[in-house]
Structures are given as structure tokens and as C-alpha cells.
N, C-alpha and C positions, 0 to 999 in steps of 0.2 A: 454611403451606399443604404448601410443599415438601419439607422438610424430612426427613419420613417416607420421600418418594420419593428420595429423596437422600441417606439414610442420617445424613442431622447428627441431631446433640446439640441444640442449637439452631441459631437466623438470623442465620447468616455474616457479613454486611454491614449491619448493625444501624448508624446512626447515631447510638444512644446512647454517649457517650463511657468505653465499657468500658477504664479501663488494663487488662484481662487481652488485650483485642484487638489491644495499641498496638504496631503495630512499627517494631522501632530500628530506624531507614535511622537513617545517618553524622552527618545535620542532627537527626532527636530524639533524638539520643543525647546528642549536641552542646547543644541545648535546656534535655532534663535535667540535665547536667552544671552548665551553666550558675541554672538555677534550685537546685538543692543546695547549691552553690558561694552566691551570694547568699544562701541560709539559713541557714546555718553563721557567714558573716560578724555583725557586730556591729550590722549596721543599715543603714539608709538604702533606693532603691527596685532593683527589681529587672527587668528592660522583658524583657518576650516579645511578638512581636509575627509577623506572619503576614497572609495570605489567606484569606479566610475559608474553611471547611472545611479546613487542612492541618492540625488535630490538637493545637494550643497548648491547649484545653482541658483532651485526655485526656492530655496530656503531664505535665499539674497535674497530675489528677489520679493521674496515676501518684507523682508526690516526696509527694502524701500521704499514698500510702503506705507513703509511706521513711521517714515523719518522725515524732520519739521521741512517745510515748506524752503525755509531760507537756509536749506543748507544744498551747497556746491555738491554736485556726482560725479568725477569720472570713471567709464566700467571701462577696461579695457577686457576685449575678451582674445583676445591674437597675440597671445606672450612671446611669441619668438622674435623677438628685435636684439638690434645692438643697444648700444647707452641713447645717444644719440636720438634713435630711431625710437624708441619708448615714450624718450623728454619732449621730442617735439609732440608723439600723441598725447600728451597729458595734457600741453598747450592746446591741441587741438581741441581736445575734451572739455577742459574750462572755457576755452571761444579764449585765451591770451593770442597776439596774433605775437609775429615771431617775423625775421628779415627771412627773404625768400631764398631759399637755399643754405640756412646760413647750416653751417655742421659744427662750432663751437659749441660745447658743453660751458662753458661759462655764462654764454650768450642764456643759452634754454632756462640757467639754474639759475638768474636774475633775475631774468622776465616771470616764475614761477614764487619766486620770493616774494617780488613786487606783489604781484596778484596777491598770497595769502596774506601779505601784512593789509593790505587792503577789502580781501574780507574778513579777516578778525577785528579790525576797525567797527567793517557795519555789524560784523554779529555773525556774521555768518563761518559756517562750519563748512572746508572743505575734507572730504572722503577721496580718496584715490581706492578701486573694488579693482582689484585682477584676477582673472579669471583662469585659470588653465595654469596657476602661478605655478606646474612643475619642467615644464618649458623654460622660463629662466635661466638665463647664464649664472655662473660663479657671479662675473663681474653687472653687471644689472642690478643679481639683487643690491650686488654692495653698494651699488650706487641706491639704490632705492632704501638705502641706511642713510647714505647720508641724507637726503631727504628726509629726511625726521630729523637733522640737526637746523631746520629751518624753527626757528621756534618761538616766544619770548619769556622773561622771566616766570610767566604759570604755565604755560603749556608748550605744546608744541601746537605747527601748524597746521600740519598734513596728518591725517588720519589715514593708515592705507589697512588697508584688507586682500587674504588673499585666499583663494582658493583652490584648491588643488587635489592630487592621485595621490596616494600612497608616498609615493615617491618624493616630491615635495620634504616630507619631515627625516624623512634620509638626507637626501639637501640636505634641508638646515642643522642637520645633526654633529656638518666636519667640521674640523678644525680653523679651519677660512672661514667661517663664514654663525660662528662661536660672539661677534657684536651683532648680529644680525637678531639674531634668536633670544636673547636676552633681554630684546626690545620689545620681544611678545610678549602682550600685558593678556590675554585672552586667548585659547587652542580647545578646538576639539574636534573629532573626529568625529564620524558620521559612519557605521557602521550599517549594513541590513535588516530587511526587515523581521521580527518574529512569524511565527508562523501564525499566532493572533495576529497580532496584526495585518497581517496579509487579507485573511478575513476585512478587518476593519476599513484596510486598507480598496480595498475593490468595493466593498461595499457606501465607500463614506464618495468612489467616484462613479458610481455612476449615477448615485443619491442628486449630486450637480447637476451633473447631463437630465438630470432627469424621471429617472426610474425608481420607482417605489416597489417592487415588484422584486423575487427574488428570480435572479436566472443562471450564475451560478451558485448547482448542491454544493452542500458539505465537500462531497467526495470530489469535485473538481478543485477544490479550492484548494485541498489539503495537496491534489496534483498540480495545478498552479506554482503552492510553496516546495513544492522537492525539484519542482522545470527550473523554477528561478533564483534560486536563493535567496529568498526575500529581497533581490534586488528592484525598487519601483521602476526603474528603464525599462526588464526585460518582464518584469510584466505589463506591463501597457502595451511591448510587442506584442505579449502571448495573448493577450484576453482579446487586444483588437482585430487579433487574424482567427482567432475563434469565432468569436463575433461575429464576423461575416465567413465562415465554413458552417454556423448556424443557421445564419437568415440562406444559405446556396441552399442548406437541407430543408428549411421552410418547418425549422422546430422552433421550440417555447424555450429551449432549456439545452445549455451548452454541456456536450456528454463528456465526458473521459475519453470515449474514442476520438471525438470531435480534435479534445485539448492534446490529446496525442498529435495527432498526424498536422495539426499547426505550429502545435513543437520540432517539428522536423522540417516543415516550412519555412520561419524562423530563423531558426539556430544552429550553430554546428552539431552535430550529432557526437558527442565525448569520445564513444565508443567505437566510432568510425574512425575519428581525427587520432583518438592512440592507437589505435590500430598503424593504422599508416604509418604516424611517429616510429610505430617500433618496429616495421617492417623497413623502414627506411633506415633508422641506425641499422636494422640487423644487416641490409644491404650495404650502409657504407663497412660496420665495419670484416664482411666479405671482402669488400674490396680493399679495405687496408691491409687483411691477410696476404691478400695476392698481391697487391702490391711489394712487400717485404717478400712474401716468397719468389719471386721477382727476382730482388736485389741479393736475396742470401744461393740464388742459385746461380744469377749471373757471377758473384763475386764467386762462390764455390769450381767453379766453369771452370772459370779465370783460373783461378789458384789451379784445377788439373792439366790445363794446358800449358801452365808456364813450366810444371813440372811432368810434362810428359817425358821430356827429354830426357830426364835425369834418371825418375824413377820409374818407370813401365816397363815389363816385360814383357817385352818384341816377344811374338816363334821365334823359333829357329828360323830362318829363311830357308832356299834350297840352294845345295850344295854349290850351284854354276857362281852363287851369290857373296860368299866366302874368298873372305881372303885374311890369309893365316898372318905372311909376313913375304916383302917383293921378293925377297930370295930365293923361299921355298915353297913349294905350289903348293900346292892346297889337297893333292891328292899324295902326296907322299906318304909311303908305307912302309912303320919302322920309323920315322924322324921318330930320334932318340928326346927333341925337345917334344913331341905329342904324345909319344913314352911319358914321361915327367909331367907334363901338365894335366894328364887325366886323370894320374898317381892325384898328383896336388889335391883336383878335383873331387876325387875317392874319398880322400881325408878329411878335405873340407862338409862335405856330405858325410861324415862321421860313417863314413865306408872301410871294414881295415881286411879288404882282398887287395893280394901279393900279386894276385895273377891277373888274365880276362882285362889287361889295360885294353884303351882303344888302339889302333893301331892308325891309325888316319882322324887326322881333324876333319869329325863331320857336323853336321847339322845342331846333333847334341851337346856335344861338346862346345859347339860356340855356346847354346843357348846355356847350358850350365851355368857358365862366364857371363852372360848377361844376369843371370838372376843372382849372382852374386853381387855385380860388377854396384847397383844401387847402397847396394847396406855402407860403404864404406863413401858414397857421395861421387862413385866415376860415374864416363858416359858409359848406358848400357848396351855397347855398340858393340860387343864380344872379340876385341883385337886385345888380345891378351898381351899389352907393354909394360913396357918398365912397371912403371904404380902398380896396373892390375897383379903383377908376380910377385912384389911386397905385400903386398895386404893380403894375400891371400898367403903367402908364408905369416904374416900377423896374426893372421886370422888362427892357422892354424898351429903354431906356434915352434913354428923350424924356422931357421936360416940358413938357409940356403942362396947359392950365387944365385941371380938373374942369368936369363936365358943369356950368351952373347950371339949380339946379333939384330935382339929382336928388339922394336923399333921405344926409345928412348921418351917419345912426347908424351906416356899416357901417365 
């Protein structure tokens, strides 16, 4: 859209892995050198890793442009495959025919071995390149190792190049894959561009696209580096959108404000994402605390309900609700049993009065009995039965006989 406006022959910041646009930073030269060395060796694995968008695939395609024509290349870009699916895909890439609907690993391996021996006899080099190799399962990686056992006395028949993200290095460091790791003859990890390289990278791509004049001032180059972190793919996306914005504004040079706006359109905003994650984490913590509090409260409440019959002290009931003994009226004044019990309760409460004891079994006396009963595991019903009297005596330190006729079911 903006190519004619800026005098460009083609879009300079496409994310397609076009080798023509590969800027050979020192890191990319090292990465390509490792691939070339591995390709020219007598077999084994070559490993190239790097963060997303650092240029692994572009470097590999640059390698493919330099290899001899008498080479056989199998390039797999979707490695989420089972062992049989991988072998079938390798055969497809090399043009090896196999029985329809074959699921036998042995058939695939035998056919592949015959093909590799024939290629070796004709002086052809067979190379298998797997992109996004971090997605390979341990079983598939082990099968790849076994494929490198296809060899002559002088050399391996199959060269394997693995391209992947940093997780691939971690996966290959696991003990169960140590045999494969030992067969890696060249490995390199590709990092992001430096600030100096970013300037050269942008200039290089614009020059390849046909532009010689400056369109990104130094201040915007510094901003590109800070926004992209030096990752080539992010630089491409950001610069492409910034050029579009500059074209819409009818400007000739990209401004920092345009660059910032472009970044807001194509990138996630870390600050917003971080705040969202923090808020989500806080919300999750609050929910967890509320759930924990609910269960603790419910457990506490259940315990309270279970203990209510034994430990809660009810308020003194009305006189018409009292029952002292089946044969003793509740309002019997001057009853020896009532006088004796009132004295007992007074002594229990630390009182030494010898006069003024209650002449009737009223609500207050019942309440005092109810207050005492839970301390010894008795049901707080206010009924001064046999067990209640014994516990009262034991508490105040006297050994008096129980009341005659008092129920003995307490």
C-alpha cells in the first residue's frame, strides 16, 4: 500500500523468511557457519536454537541456497507427528514410495535405508531438516536417533538438522535423550540483535527493497530497539505498521509518536497485561481466602452446634417450665432439699453466707445449676440429679449423702 509512496520496489518488512533480506549480523554469520559445517560433516545432528522470530528459519533457507544441487533435502515444518507419521512424511519428502496405508515402522525404515544407500552410491547427500523441533516427542526424537544408525563404514547416510526454540535444548538435556545429545556435532543458539545491529538491520532491509534515503531517524531506531527487544520478526511487524501510519499521515519520515502508536496496535501492552495478571492473581487470592474462610466458619459452626447441647448455658427459664422432681412441687417452700441445694450452690460460687438461702426452687437456682453442669460434662438441663449432686460435692470438697428420692439418671 505504501510502497509507491516511499518509492519502494517491494515491501521491506515482510515476515516471510526471504534469504535476500537476511541481515548477516555476527550472530547470524556464526549460525550459518555452524549449519554449513554440520552439512559438510559425515553425519549426525546439527542443532540451531533461538527465541521466536530471531531468524532461525531464514538462516536455514540461506543454507539451502548454498548447498550443491546433488543434495536430497527433506524439509519438515510440522513436527507434531507420531513415529509412523514422521517416517511417512520423510519418505514423502524424499519421494520414496511405500505401500498405501502402511503402518509398519520396519517397512518405512527399510525403504528409507534402501533409498539412502542408493543416494550414497550416486554421490548424493541426504539431509533431513526439521523446523519447530521443540514440538517433537521423546519417542520421535529417539526414532530420529535410530535413523542416524543407517550408515556405511565411512559415514552416516542421513544428516539431520534440528531448528527449534530454547525449550528444545532443555528437552535434549534430559537423561533419556542423552544418546541423541551426544550425536550433536554442531550447535548454536541465536539471540536477538544488539542496538547497533537494529540500525543496520533496518537500513539493510530498506536498501534491498529499493530505498536509499533515511526514513527512520536515529531517535526512532532507538525506540524500535526498546520496543522490539532486538527480535527481527518484531522489528518487521513494528516497522511495517509504522510505515503505513506515516503514509496515512502524508509524512516522509517516521516519527516517534507514530512508532508508539504502531506498537500499541501490533504488540500486547506489557504494562496493561501485567496489571491484568496482577489483578487476576489478587482476585484469585481473595476467592481462595473466602473459600477457606467459609469452610473454617462452617467447621467452627458445626462444632458449635454439636457442642450446644453440652456446653451452652441457657438463660433461666420461666417458673412454669421448671421441673425439680416428680414428687416435689416446684413451688414447695422451705423444702429441705431446696435449702440444702441452695447452700451447695452458694459454697460452689465461693459464698460463705449461712442465712438467706432460697426457700423455693426458682429460675435463678436452676440457672446456677445449669452454669455448673457443663464444666463436668453434664447436660445443662438444670435438673439436679444424682450425678450433678456428686459433682457439686466433689467440687466444693465435701462428701455428703445425695438427696433421697432424687432421680439417678443423671
